[in-house]
MOPAC internal coordinates of N, CA, C and O (Angstrom, degrees):
PM7 1SCF
backbone

  N    0.0000 0     0.00 0     0.00 0    0    0    0
  C    1.4486 1     0.00 0     0.00 0    1    0    0
  C    1.5185 1   108.85 1     0.00 0    2    1    0
  O    1.2310 1   121.86 1   -29.78 1    3    2    1
  N    1.3030 1   114.04 1   150.22 1    3    2    1
  C    1.4556 1   119.14 1   176.84 1    5    3    2
  C    1.5224 1   108.86 1   -83.49 1    6    5    3
  O    1.2310 1   120.87 1   -41.38 1    7    6    5
  N    1.3014 1   115.95 1   138.62 1    7    6    5
  C    1.4569 1   121.18 1   178.31 1    9    7    6
  C    1.5110 1   110.44 1  -151.33 1   10    9    7
  O    1.2310 1   121.28 1    -9.33 1   11   10    9
  N    1.2982 1   115.16 1   170.67 1   11   10    9
  C    1.4640 1   121.98 1   175.56 1   13   11   10
  C    1.5163 1   107.79 1  -131.75 1   14   13   11
  O    1.2310 1   120.82 1   -26.76 1   15   14   13
  N    1.3156 1   116.04 1   153.24 1   15   14   13
  C    1.4613 1   119.95 1   176.68 1   17   15   14
  C    1.5179 1   108.53 1  -143.62 1   18   17   15
  O    1.2310 1   122.00 1   -21.12 1   19   18   17
  N    1.3082 1   113.77 1   158.88 1   19   18   17
  C    1.4572 1   119.63 1   178.54 1   21   19   18
  C    1.5203 1   107.75 1  -162.02 1   22   21   19
  O    1.2310 1   120.39 1   -22.07 1   23   22   21
  N    1.3034 1   116.86 1   157.93 1   23   22   21
  C    1.4513 1   121.25 1   172.72 1   25   23   22
  C    1.5261 1   107.01 1   -97.61 1   26   25   23
  O    1.2310 1   121.18 1   -57.86 1   27   26   25
  N    1.3241 1   115.34 1   122.14 1   27   26   25
  C    1.4563 1   121.67 1  -179.48 1   29   27   26
  C    1.5221 1   108.51 1   -98.77 1   30   29   27
  O    1.2310 1   120.62 1   -43.68 1   31   30   29
  N    1.3212 1   116.42 1   136.32 1   31   30   29
  C    1.4558 1   121.09 1   179.49 1   33   31   30
  C    1.5212 1   109.76 1  -117.27 1   34   33   31
  O    1.2310 1   120.76 1   -53.07 1   35   34   33
  N    1.3315 1   116.15 1   126.93 1   35   34   33
  C    1.4546 1   121.61 1   172.98 1   37   35   34
  C    1.5220 1   106.12 1   -78.46 1   38   37   35
  O    1.2310 1   120.36 1   -69.07 1   39   38   37
  N    1.3192 1   116.92 1   110.93 1   39   38   37
  C    1.4697 1   120.61 1  -174.05 1   41   39   38
  C    1.5237 1   112.89 1   -70.36 1   42   41   39
  O    1.2310 1   119.93 1   163.20 1   43   42   41
  N    1.3336 1   117.74 1   -16.80 1   43   42   41
  C    1.4725 1   119.73 1   177.61 1   45   43   42
  C    1.5222 1   111.72 1   -82.00 1   46   45   43
  O    1.2310 1   120.36 1   141.54 1   47   46   45
  N    1.3399 1   116.92 1   -38.46 1   47   46   45
  C    1.4649 1   119.77 1  -175.73 1   49   47   46
  C    1.5284 1   113.08 1  -107.03 1   50   49   47
  O    1.2310 1   120.20 1   162.88 1   51   50   49
  N    1.3256 1   117.23 1   -17.12 1   51   50   49
  C    1.4627 1   120.70 1  -175.72 1   53   51   50
  C    1.5189 1   112.83 1    81.93 1   54   53   51
  O    1.2310 1   120.01 1   176.87 1   55   54   53
  N    1.3330 1   117.59 1    -3.13 1   55   54   53
  C    1.4658 1   121.28 1   179.44 1   57   55   54
  C    1.5276 1   109.69 1   -63.27 1   58   57   55
  O    1.2310 1   121.17 1   -43.12 1   59   58   57
  N    1.3335 1   115.37 1   136.88 1   59   58   57
  C    1.4606 1   120.99 1   179.34 1   61   59   58
  C    1.5265 1   109.35 1  -115.29 1   62   61   59
  O    1.2310 1   120.82 1   -43.10 1   63   62   61
  N    1.3321 1   116.03 1   136.90 1   63   62   61
  C    1.4651 1   121.48 1   178.35 1   65   63   62
  C    1.5169 1   108.99 1  -134.04 1   66   65   63
  O    1.2310 1   121.29 1   -44.26 1   67   66   65
  N    1.3282 1   115.13 1   135.74 1   67   66   65
  C    1.4544 1   119.63 1   172.23 1   69   67   66
  C    1.5201 1   107.94 1   -78.50 1   70   69   67
  O    1.2310 1   120.35 1   -43.13 1   71   70   69
  N    1.3122 1   116.94 1   136.87 1   71   70   69
  C    1.4586 1   120.85 1   179.31 1   73   71   70
  C    1.5279 1   108.57 1  -133.84 1   74   73   71
  O    1.2310 1   120.83 1   -21.27 1   75   74   73
  N    1.3284 1   116.02 1   158.73 1   75   74   73
  C    1.4538 1   119.90 1   179.86 1   77   75   74
  C    1.5142 1   109.52 1  -149.32 1   78   77   75
  O    1.2310 1   121.21 1   -17.32 1   79   78   77
  N    1.3006 1   115.29 1   162.68 1   79   78   77
  C    1.4585 1   122.19 1   175.09 1   81   79   78
  C    1.5107 1   109.13 1  -142.10 1   82   81   79
  O    1.2310 1   120.92 1   -30.88 1   83   82   81
  N    1.3147 1   115.84 1   149.12 1   83   82   81
  C    1.4605 1   121.83 1   176.65 1   85   83   82
  C    1.5206 1   107.61 1   -97.26 1   86   85   83
  O    1.2310 1   120.40 1   -50.59 1   87   86   85
  N    1.3122 1   116.84 1   129.41 1   87   86   85
  C    1.4552 1   121.70 1   178.46 1   89   87   86
  C    1.5267 1   107.87 1   -77.12 1   90   89   87
  O    1.2310 1   120.89 1   -45.95 1   91   90   89
  N    1.3256 1   115.91 1   134.05 1   91   90   89
  C    1.4630 1   120.14 1   178.27 1   93   91   90
  C    1.5208 1   109.60 1  -118.03 1   94   93   91
  O    1.2310 1   121.68 1   -21.25 1   95   94   93
  N    1.3270 1   114.39 1   158.75 1   95   94   93
  C    1.4587 1   122.28 1   177.14 1   97   95   94
  C    1.5184 1   107.91 1  -137.10 1   98   97   95
  O    1.2310 1   120.24 1    -3.00 1   99   98   97
  N    1.3118 1   117.15 1   177.00 1   99   98   97
  C    1.4623 1   121.33 1   179.02 1  101   99   98
  C    1.5297 1   109.14 1   -61.15 1  102  101   99
  O    1.2310 1   120.49 1   -41.92 1  103  102  101
  N    1.3102 1   116.66 1   138.08 1  103  102  101
  C    1.4647 1   121.58 1  -178.32 1  105  103  102
  C    1.5187 1   111.17 1   -64.72 1  106  105  103
  O    1.2310 1   120.77 1   -41.58 1  107  106  105
  N    1.3350 1   116.14 1   138.42 1  107  106  105
  C    1.4649 1   119.59 1   173.29 1  109  107  106
  C    1.5292 1   108.20 1   -79.35 1  110  109  107
  O    1.2310 1   120.51 1     1.46 1  111  110  109
  N    1.3183 1   116.63 1  -178.54 1  111  110  109
  C    1.4648 1   121.73 1  -174.85 1  113  111  110
  C    1.5319 1   112.57 1   -55.87 1  114  113  111
  O    1.2310 1   120.21 1   134.09 1  115  114  113
  N    1.3141 1   117.20 1   -45.91 1  115  114  113
  C    1.4664 1   120.42 1  -179.51 1  117  115  114
  C    1.5233 1   111.54 1   -65.92 1  118  117  115
  O    1.2310 1   120.49 1   132.76 1  119  118  117
  N    1.3030 1   116.66 1   -47.24 1  119  118  117
  C    1.4664 1   119.89 1  -175.39 1  121  119  118
  C    1.5321 1   112.71 1   -69.12 1  122  121  119
  O    1.2310 1   119.95 1   157.28 1  123  122  121
  N    1.3369 1   117.70 1   -22.72 1  123  122  121
  C    1.4694 1   119.49 1   174.39 1  125  123  122
  C    1.5202 1   110.71 1   -66.25 1  126  125  123
  O    1.2310 1   120.33 1   157.03 1  127  126  125
  N    1.3374 1   116.98 1   -22.97 1  127  126  125
  C    1.4672 1   121.64 1  -178.98 1  129  127  126
  C    1.5264 1   112.52 1   -87.40 1  130  129  127
  O    1.2310 1   120.02 1   165.99 1  131  130  129
  N    1.3253 1   117.57 1   -14.01 1  131  130  129
  C    1.4589 1   121.84 1  -174.54 1  133  131  130
  C    1.5286 1   109.16 1   -97.46 1  134  133  131
  O    1.2310 1   120.58 1   -83.92 1  135  134  133
  N    1.3230 1   116.49 1    96.08 1  135  134  133
  C    1.4770 1   123.74 1   179.84 1  137  135  134
  C    1.5271 1   112.47 1    20.14 1  138  137  135
  O    1.2310 1   120.91 1  -116.53 1  139  138  137
  N    1.3188 1   115.87 1    63.47 1  139  138  137
  C    1.4445 1   119.76 1  -170.73 1  141  139  138
  C    1.5250 1   111.66 1  -121.44 1  142  141  139
  O    1.2310 1   120.47 1  -100.37 1  143  142  141
  N    1.3003 1   116.70 1    79.63 1  143  142  141
  C    1.4619 1   122.30 1  -179.55 1  145  143  142
  C    1.5264 1   111.18 1   -65.30 1  146  145  143
  O    1.2310 1   120.06 1   142.58 1  147  146  145
  N    1.3167 1   117.49 1   -37.42 1  147  146  145
  C    1.4646 1   121.17 1  -175.44 1  149  147  146
  C    1.5260 1   113.34 1   -88.37 1  150  149  147
  O    1.2310 1   119.95 1   178.17 1  151  150  149
  N    1.3382 1   117.71 1    -1.83 1  151  150  149
  C    1.4629 1   121.96 1   177.84 1  153  151  150
  C    1.5161 1   113.41 1    55.46 1  154  153  151
  O    1.2310 1   120.54 1  -134.35 1  155  154  153
  N    1.3082 1   116.58 1    45.65 1  155  154  153
  C    1.4592 1   121.00 1   177.99 1  157  155  154
  C    1.5166 1   109.81 1  -135.12 1  158  157  155
  O    1.2310 1   121.17 1   -13.19 1  159  158  157
  N    1.3035 1   115.37 1   166.81 1  159  158  157
  C    1.4554 1   122.07 1   178.67 1  161  159  158
  C    1.5240 1   107.84 1  -153.34 1  162  161  159
  O    1.2310 1   119.74 1   -19.58 1  163  162  161
  N    1.3304 1   118.10 1   160.42 1  163  162  161
  C    1.4600 1   119.28 1   175.01 1  165  163  162
  C    1.5295 1   109.82 1   -61.26 1  166  165  163
  O    1.2310 1   120.61 1   -33.19 1  167  166  165
  N    1.3045 1   116.43 1   146.81 1  167  166  165
  C    1.4613 1   120.96 1   174.39 1  169  167  166
  C    1.5254 1   107.04 1   -77.46 1  170  169  167
  O    1.2310 1   120.93 1   -72.04 1  171  170  169
  N    1.3289 1   115.83 1   107.96 1  171  170  169
  C    1.4594 1   122.60 1  -178.31 1  173  171  170
  C    1.5248 1   107.27 1   -96.47 1  174  173  171
  O    1.2310 1   120.71 1   -54.03 1  175  174  173
  N    1.3182 1   116.25 1   125.97 1  175  174  173
  C    1.4605 1   121.47 1  -173.91 1  177  175  174
  C    1.5250 1   111.66 1  -109.70 1  178  177  175
  O    1.2310 1   120.97 1   -38.54 1  179  178  177
  N    1.3333 1   115.75 1   141.46 1  179  178  177
  C    1.4632 1   118.56 1   170.99 1  181  179  178
  C    1.5336 1   107.26 1   -76.48 1  182  181  179
  O    1.2310 1   120.05 1    -4.58 1  183  182  181
  N    1.3267 1   117.50 1   175.42 1  183  182  181
  C    1.4695 1   120.67 1  -175.42 1  185  183  182
  C    1.5255 1   112.79 1   -58.50 1  186  185  183
  O    1.2310 1   120.37 1   137.62 1  187  186  185
  N    1.3310 1   116.90 1   -42.38 1  187  186  185
  C    1.4687 1   119.70 1  -178.48 1  189  187  186
  C    1.5260 1   111.26 1   -64.22 1  190  189  187
  O    1.2310 1   120.51 1   134.14 1  191  190  189
  N    1.3267 1   116.64 1   -45.86 1  191  190  189
  C    1.4638 1   119.52 1   179.68 1  193  191  190
  C    1.5297 1   111.24 1   -67.60 1  194  193  191
  O    1.2310 1   120.17 1   143.61 1  195  194  193
  N    1.3360 1   117.28 1   -36.39 1  195  194  193
  C    1.4712 1   119.96 1   178.27 1  197  195  194
  C    1.5275 1   110.11 1   -62.58 1  198  197  195
  O    1.2310 1   120.39 1   138.54 1  199  198  197
  N    1.3159 1   116.86 1   -41.46 1  199  198  197
  C    1.4672 1   119.94 1   177.58 1  201  199  198
  C    1.5212 1   110.95 1   -63.76 1  202  201  199
  O    1.2310 1   120.42 1   140.24 1  203  202  201
  N    1.3167 1   116.80 1   -39.76 1  203  202  201
  C    1.4661 1   119.85 1   177.36 1  205  203  202
  C    1.5240 1   110.98 1   -66.53 1  206  205  203
  O    1.2310 1   120.47 1   140.25 1  207  206  205
  N    1.3471 1   116.71 1   -39.75 1  207  206  205
  C    1.4655 1   121.61 1  -176.49 1  209  207  206
  C    1.5315 1   112.08 1   -59.57 1  210  209  207
  O    1.2310 1   120.37 1   141.91 1  211  210  209
  N    1.3192 1   116.90 1   -38.09 1  211  210  209
  C    1.4634 1   119.36 1  -177.61 1  213  211  210
  C    1.5248 1   112.44 1   -83.99 1  214  213  211
  O    1.2310 1   120.12 1   177.39 1  215  214  213
  N    1.3251 1   117.38 1    -2.61 1  215  214  213
  C    1.4545 1   122.02 1   176.11 1  217  215  214
  C    1.5265 1   108.44 1   -73.80 1  218  217  215
  O    1.2310 1   119.78 1   -57.55 1  219  218  217
  N    1.3046 1   118.02 1   122.45 1  219  218  217
  C    1.4588 1   122.12 1  -176.54 1  221  219  218
  C    1.5202 1   113.16 1   -74.54 1  222  221  219
  O    1.2310 1   119.49 1   177.20 1  223  222  221
  N    1.3099 1   118.58 1    -2.80 1  223  222  221
  C    1.4611 1   121.04 1  -175.96 1  225  223  222
  C    1.5240 1   113.97 1  -100.47 1  226  225  223
  O    1.2310 1   119.43 1  -161.95 1  227  226  225
  N    1.3371 1   118.70 1    18.05 1  227  226  225
  C    1.4590 1   120.69 1   179.39 1  229  227  226
  C    1.5233 1   110.24 1   -74.01 1  230  229  227
  O    1.2310 1   121.07 1   -36.24 1  231  230  229
  N    1.3381 1   115.57 1   143.76 1  231  230  229
  C    1.4601 1   118.51 1   173.42 1  233  231  230
  C    1.5250 1   108.83 1   -91.20 1  234  233  231
  O    1.2310 1   120.32 1    -6.78 1  235  234  233
  N    1.3139 1   116.99 1   173.22 1  235  234  233
  C    1.4677 1   121.00 1  -174.96 1  237  235  234
  C    1.5269 1   112.31 1   -60.38 1  238  237  235
  O    1.2310 1   120.06 1   141.49 1  239  238  237
  N    1.3158 1   117.49 1   -38.51 1  239  238  237
  C    1.4700 1   121.00 1   179.23 1  241  239  238
  C    1.5287 1   110.73 1   -63.66 1  242  241  239
  O    1.2310 1   120.24 1   136.20 1  243  242  241
  N    1.3306 1   117.15 1   -43.80 1  243  242  241
  C    1.4680 1   120.75 1   179.37 1  245  243  242
  C    1.5249 1   110.96 1   -64.68 1  246  245  243
  O    1.2310 1   120.44 1   138.45 1  247  246  245
  N    1.3175 1   116.77 1   -41.55 1  247  246  245
  C    1.4711 1   120.69 1   178.19 1  249  247  246
  C    1.5206 1   110.28 1   -60.31 1  250  249  247
  O    1.2310 1   120.59 1   133.86 1  251  250  249
  N    1.3236 1   116.48 1   -46.14 1  251  250  249
  C    1.4662 1   121.70 1  -179.19 1  253  251  250
  C    1.5282 1   110.93 1   -63.15 1  254  253  251
  O    1.2310 1   120.08 1   137.71 1  255  254  253
  N    1.3160 1   117.44 1   -42.29 1  255  254  253
  C    1.4686 1   121.02 1   179.69 1  257  255  254
  C    1.5223 1   111.66 1   -64.06 1  258  257  255
  O    1.2310 1   120.35 1   134.85 1  259  258  257
  N    1.3157 1   116.95 1   -45.15 1  259  258  257
  C    1.4660 1   120.06 1   179.92 1  261  259  258
  C    1.5228 1   110.04 1   -67.30 1  262  261  259
  O    1.2310 1   120.03 1   137.70 1  263  262  261
  N    1.3211 1   117.55 1   -42.30 1  263  262  261
  C    1.4649 1   121.37 1  -178.62 1  265  263  262
  C    1.5211 1   112.04 1   -62.75 1  266  265  263
  O    1.2310 1   119.84 1   152.13 1  267  266  265
  N    1.3235 1   117.91 1   -27.87 1  267  266  265
  C    1.4634 1   121.77 1  -179.16 1  269  267  266
  C    1.5227 1   113.23 1   -86.31 1  270  269  267
  O    1.2310 1   120.14 1  -179.15 1  271  270  269
  N    1.3258 1   117.33 1     0.85 1  271  270  269
  C    1.4626 1   121.34 1  -178.91 1  273  271  270
  C    1.5239 1   110.14 1   -56.29 1  274  273  271
  O    1.2310 1   121.35 1   -47.39 1  275  274  273
  N    1.3194 1   115.02 1   132.61 1  275  274  273
  C    1.4597 1   120.29 1   178.28 1  277  275  274
  C    1.5280 1   108.15 1  -113.43 1  278  277  275
  O    1.2310 1   120.52 1   -66.84 1  279  278  277
  N    1.3292 1   116.61 1   113.16 1  279  278  277
  C    1.4646 1   121.49 1  -177.02 1  281  279  278
  C    1.5249 1   109.91 1   -63.38 1  282  281  279
  O    1.2310 1   120.26 1   -37.52 1  283  282  281
  N    1.3183 1   117.10 1   142.48 1  283  282  281
  C    1.4542 1   123.97 1  -176.76 1  285  283  282
  C    1.5337 1   111.35 1   -64.62 1  286  285  283
  O    1.2310 1   120.79 1   -57.95 1  287  286  285
  N    1.3200 1   116.10 1   122.05 1  287  286  285
  C    1.4671 1   122.10 1   178.51 1  289  287  286
  C    1.5216 1   111.47 1   -54.32 1  290  289  287
  O    1.2310 1   119.97 1   142.16 1  291  290  289
  N    1.3241 1   117.65 1   -37.84 1  291  290  289
  C    1.4677 1   121.55 1  -176.99 1  293  291  290
  C    1.5246 1   113.34 1   -67.82 1  294  293  291
  O    1.2310 1   119.98 1   166.86 1  295  294  293
  N    1.3201 1   117.64 1   -13.14 1  295  294  293
  C    1.4624 1   121.33 1   178.18 1  297  295  294
  C    1.5261 1   111.26 1   -99.36 1  298  297  295
  O    1.2310 1   120.46 1  -171.21 1  299  298  297
  N    1.3392 1   116.72 1     8.79 1  299  298  297
  C    1.4634 1   121.42 1  -177.67 1  301  299  298
  C    1.5256 1   109.85 1  -121.11 1  302  301  299
  O    1.2310 1   121.53 1   -22.12 1  303  302  301
  N    1.3210 1   114.67 1   157.88 1  303  302  301
  C    1.4611 1   120.41 1   171.09 1  305  303  302
  C    1.5266 1   107.14 1  -143.64 1  306  305  303
  O    1.2310 1   121.47 1   -18.56 1  307  306  305
  N    1.3054 1   114.79 1   161.44 1  307  306  305
  C    1.4660 1   119.27 1  -179.98 1  309  307  306
  C    1.5189 1   108.73 1  -144.12 1  310  309  307
  O    1.2310 1   121.07 1   -28.01 1  311  310  309
  N    1.3058 1   115.56 1   151.99 1  311  310  309
  C    1.4506 1   120.45 1   173.01 1  313  311  310
  C    1.5268 1   108.94 1  -151.22 1  314  313  311
  O    1.2310 1   121.03 1   -22.28 1  315  314  313
  N    1.2950 1   115.63 1   157.72 1  315  314  313
  C    1.4544 1   122.12 1  -178.99 1  317  315  314
  C    1.5210 1   109.98 1   -71.43 1  318  317  315
  O    1.2310 1   120.28 1   -39.07 1  319  318  317
  N    1.3138 1   117.06 1   140.93 1  319  318  317
  C    1.4605 1   122.09 1   173.60 1  321  319  318
  C    1.5218 1   108.16 1  -120.32 1  322  321  319
  O    1.2310 1   121.02 1   -24.85 1  323  322  321
  N    1.3085 1   115.65 1   155.15 1  323  322  321
  C    1.4598 1   120.64 1  -179.79 1  325  323  322
  C    1.5248 1   110.11 1   -66.13 1  326  325  323
  O    1.2310 1   120.66 1   -33.68 1  327  326  325
  N    1.3268 1   116.35 1   146.32 1  327  326  325
  C    1.4648 1   120.17 1   178.54 1  329  327  326
  C    1.5240 1   111.12 1   -60.40 1  330  329  327
  O    1.2310 1   120.15 1   152.74 1  331  330  329
  N    1.3153 1   117.31 1   -27.26 1  331  330  329
  C    1.4672 1   121.98 1  -179.43 1  333  331  330
  C    1.5304 1   111.45 1   -96.60 1  334  333  331
  O    1.2310 1   120.02 1  -152.50 1  335  334  333
  N    1.3376 1   117.57 1    27.50 1  335  334  333
  C    1.4611 1   121.02 1  -174.55 1  337  335  334
  C    1.5210 1   112.92 1   -56.61 1  338  337  335
  O    1.2310 1   119.55 1   151.98 1  339  338  337
  N    1.3265 1   118.47 1   -28.02 1  339  338  337
  C    1.4585 1   120.27 1  -177.47 1  341  339  338
  C    1.5286 1   112.29 1   -67.72 1  342  341  339
  O    1.2310 1   119.93 1   156.79 1  343  342  341
  N    1.3175 1   117.74 1   -23.21 1  343  342  341
  C    1.4565 1   121.19 1   178.84 1  345  343  342
  C    1.5296 1   112.13 1   -95.08 1  346  345  343
  O    1.2310 1   120.08 1   179.35 1  347  346  345
  N    1.3133 1   117.45 1    -0.65 1  347  346  345
  C    1.4551 1   122.08 1  -175.04 1  349  347  346
  C    1.5298 1   111.29 1   -80.49 1  350  349  347
  O    1.2310 1   120.74 1   -30.29 1  351  350  349
  N    1.3327 1   116.19 1   149.71 1  351  350  349
  C    1.4575 1   121.01 1   172.99 1  353  351  350
  C    1.5249 1   111.00 1   -72.34 1  354  353  351
  O    1.2310 1   120.57 1   155.34 1  355  354  353
  N    1.3202 1   116.52 1   -24.66 1  355  354  353
  C    1.4616 1   122.55 1   179.44 1  357  355  354
  C    1.5295 1   108.03 1  -131.92 1  358  357  355
  O    1.2310 1   119.37 1  -100.54 1  359  358  357
  N    1.3366 1   118.80 1    79.46 1  359  358  357
  C    1.4598 1   121.65 1  -172.90 1  361  359  358
  C    1.5235 1   115.14 1   -64.57 1  362  361  359
  O    1.2310 1   119.79 1   164.75 1  363  362  361
  N    1.3302 1   118.01 1   -15.25 1  363  362  361
  C    1.4680 1   120.30 1   179.77 1  365  363  362
  C    1.5234 1   112.61 1   -93.45 1  366  365  363
  O    1.2310 1   120.51 1   179.22 1  367  366  365
  N    1.3269 1   116.62 1    -0.78 1  367  366  365
  C    1.4554 1   120.38 1  -178.65 1  369  367  366
  C    1.5189 1   110.45 1   -63.19 1  370  369  367
  O    1.2310 1   120.93 1   -43.74 1  371  370  369
  N    1.3255 1   115.84 1   136.26 1  371  370  369
  C    1.4630 1   120.42 1   178.45 1  373  371  370
  C    1.5204 1   109.44 1   -63.12 1  374  373  371
  O    1.2310 1   121.37 1   -31.26 1  375  374  373
  N    1.3115 1   114.99 1   148.74 1  375  374  373
  C    1.4641 1   120.70 1  -176.39 1  377  375  374
  C    1.5137 1   108.45 1  -139.43 1  378  377  375
  O    1.2310 1   120.44 1   -40.96 1  379  378  377
  N    1.3173 1   116.77 1   139.04 1  379  378  377
  C    1.4560 1   120.47 1   177.74 1  381  379  378
  C    1.5230 1   108.41 1  -120.63 1  382  381  379
  O    1.2310 1   120.80 1   -60.13 1  383  382  381
  N    1.3234 1   116.07 1   119.87 1  383  382  381
  C    1.4581 1   120.50 1   177.05 1  385  383  382
  C    1.5112 1   108.95 1   -74.81 1  386  385  383
  O    1.2310 1   121.19 1   -43.19 1  387  386  385
  N    1.3215 1   115.32 1   136.81 1  387  386  385
  C    1.4555 1   120.04 1   176.71 1  389  387  386
  C    1.5168 1   108.28 1   -95.25 1  390  389  387
  O    1.2310 1   121.54 1   -49.51 1  391  390  389
  N    1.3019 1   114.67 1   130.49 1  391  390  389
  C    1.4561 1   119.77 1   179.51 1  393  391  390
  C    1.5226 1   107.43 1   -97.31 1  394  393  391
  O    1.2310 1   121.50 1   -58.18 1  395  394  393
  N    1.3085 1   114.73 1   121.82 1  395  394  393
  C    1.4498 1   119.90 1  -179.99 1  397  395  394
  C    1.5227 1   109.61 1   -99.00 1  398  397  395
  O    1.2310 1   121.55 1   -46.16 1  399  398  397
  N    1.3047 1   114.64 1   133.84 1  399  398  397
  C    1.4646 1   121.22 1   173.88 1  401  399  398
  C    1.5108 1   107.01 1  -113.26 1  402  401  399
  O    1.2310 1   120.09 1   -19.05 1  403  402  401
  N    1.3155 1   117.44 1   160.95 1  403  402  401
  C    1.4675 1   117.67 1   178.35 1  405  403  402
  C    1.5315 1   112.65 1   -55.23 1  406  405  403
  O    1.2310 1   119.58 1   145.56 1  407  406  405
  N    1.3406 1   118.42 1   -34.44 1  407  406  405
  C    1.4637 1   121.47 1  -179.88 1  409  407  406
  C    1.5263 1   111.96 1   -68.61 1  410  409  407
  O    1.2310 1   119.92 1   148.82 1  411  410  409
  N    1.3401 1   117.76 1   -31.18 1  411  410  409
  C    1.4733 1   119.69 1  -176.39 1  413  411  410
  C    1.5215 1   112.00 1   -77.91 1  414  413  411
  O    1.2310 1   119.89 1   169.49 1  415  414  413
  N    1.3115 1   117.82 1   -10.51 1  415  414  413
  C    1.4622 1   120.61 1  -179.95 1  417  415  414
  C    1.5238 1   112.32 1   -82.08 1  418  417  415
  O    1.2310 1   120.16 1   166.74 1  419  418  417
  N    1.3106 1   117.29 1   -13.26 1  419  418  417
  C    1.4818 1   120.05 1  -176.57 1  421  419  418
  C    1.4890 1   112.01 1  -114.04 1  422  421  419
  O    1.2310 1   120.10 1   180.00 1  423  422  421

């Protein structure tokens, strides 16, 4: 993914903190379907673009072009994960929510 980082300095205290941001672009077809109110997704880079991204000699036009890269929907997949995935032994395991209706309770 494309990102930026910088060291931020609090000029009053002198405290320094490393900070970062993830570059986003317009959501592709798949990501528009994944709880995506803002219609955006991380800018996912192939190896060639990732190598270019970390090159400090990019001009503004090159940065903008790479940042707008939209990863191919056909190279992605998605599946539902449990809301408690962080406590799971296998957080990437597929999960299917069961929908209960009043009739299914009896």
